[in-house]
Every structure is written in structure tokens, then in C-alpha cells.
C-alpha positions as CSV (number, residue, x, y, z in Angstrom):
1,M,-7.2,-5.2,17.9
2,T,-4.7,-2.6,17.1
3,R,-2.7,-4.5,14.5
4,C,-3.8,-6.5,11.5
5,Q,-3.8,-10.1,12.6
6,S,-2.4,-11.2,9.3
7,C,0.5,-8.8,8.5
8,A,0.9,-6.8,11.8
9,M,0.3,-3.4,10.2
10,P,-1.2,-1.0,12.7
11,L,-4.9,-0.7,11.7
12,S,-4.7,3.0,12.3
13,K,-2.3,3.2,9.3
14,D,-4.7,1.4,7.0
15,P,-5.8,3.9,4.3
16,D,-9.2,2.1,3.9
17,G,-9.8,1.7,7.6
18,G,-9.7,-2.1,7.6
19,G,-10.6,-4.9,5.3
20,T,-14.1,-5.9,4.5
21,N,-16.1,-9.0,5.6
22,S,-18.3,-10.9,3.1
23,D,-21.3,-8.9,4.2
24,G,-19.5,-5.6,3.4
25,S,-18.9,-4.6,7.0
26,R,-15.4,-3.4,8.1
27,S,-13.1,-6.0,9.6
28,T,-11.8,-5.1,13.0
29,E,-9.0,-7.8,12.8
30,Y,-7.6,-7.5,9.3
31,C,-6.3,-4.6,7.1
32,S,-7.5,-3.9,3.6
33,L,-4.1,-5.0,2.2
34,C,-4.7,-8.5,3.5
35,Y,-8.4,-9.0,3.5
36,G,-11.4,-8.1,1.4
37,D,-14.9,-9.5,0.7
38,G,-14.4,-12.0,3.5
39,A,-11.3,-13.6,2.1
40,F,-7.5,-13.2,2.3
41,Y,-5.7,-12.0,-0.8
42,Y,-2.6,-14.0,0.0
43,K,-3.7,-17.7,-0.4
44,G,-0.7,-19.3,1.2
45,T,-0.9,-21.0,4.6
46,D,2.7,-20.9,5.7
47,A,3.4,-18.0,8.2
48,L,7.2,-17.9,7.5
49,E,6.6,-17.8,3.8
50,Y,4.2,-14.9,4.3
51,Q,6.6,-13.2,6.6
52,R,9.2,-13.3,3.9
53,F,6.7,-12.0,1.3
54,V,5.8,-9.0,3.5
55,Y,9.5,-8.3,4.3
56,D,10.4,-8.3,0.6
57,M,7.5,-6.0,-0.2
58,L,8.6,-3.5,2.5
59,V,12.2,-3.5,1.3
60,K,11.0,-3.0,-2.3
61,Q,9.0,0.0,-1.0
62,G,12.2,1.5,0.3
63,W,12.2,0.4,4.0
64,W,15.5,-0.3,5.5
65,K,16.1,-4.0,5.9
66,V,16.4,-4.0,9.7
67,V,13.2,-2.0,10.0
68,A,11.4,-4.3,7.7
69,W,12.6,-7.3,9.7
70,L,11.4,-5.7,12.9
71,A,8.0,-4.9,11.4
72,T,7.5,-8.5,10.3
73,R,8.9,-10.5,13.1
74,E,5.7,-11.1,14.9
75,I,3.7,-12.4,11.9
76,P,4.0,-16.1,12.9
77,R,2.4,-15.3,16.2
78,L,-0.7,-13.4,14.8
79,K,-4.2,-14.9,15.0
80,R,-4.3,-15.9,11.3
81,W,-1.2,-18.0,11.6
82,T,-1.7,-19.6,15.0
């Protein structure tokens, strides 16, 4: 996997090199911003709600709105949400 299967961030951009599974091993599917100790940080189950959450966070960090939209548009099709 080259992208987090929860938020679509390229795993190569993850500062921690990926999230952690419950056994402490690195996740190859999820980033450290979404997943740690074998659980998702965001507890919601609605992909569109999460897509809006990530979009809002990116805009808050200074991303242009159109770029944030492009970065989040595939979230509903990722493994976690399908």
C-alpha cells in the first residue's frame, strides 16, 4: 500500500513510518495519524463525515481549499470505509 487506507496520506510522508498494530509492529496499511496500538483514533464510521473532518484539518493547516478537496476525494473508496 502506498497510501493510508483511512485518510489517503502517502505513507512515505508519515513522520512515524506508519501506525502501530496492537502487538507494536508497524502497520503497512494505516498512517500514524489515523491508527495506533491496533485502533483508529477517529471513532466515527461514516466515510463522508471523516472526509469532511480531514478536509477541515488540512484547510486549518493552511492548505488551499481546492488542494485539500483533491487530497481527500478518494477517502470513501479506501479499505477502511468500503
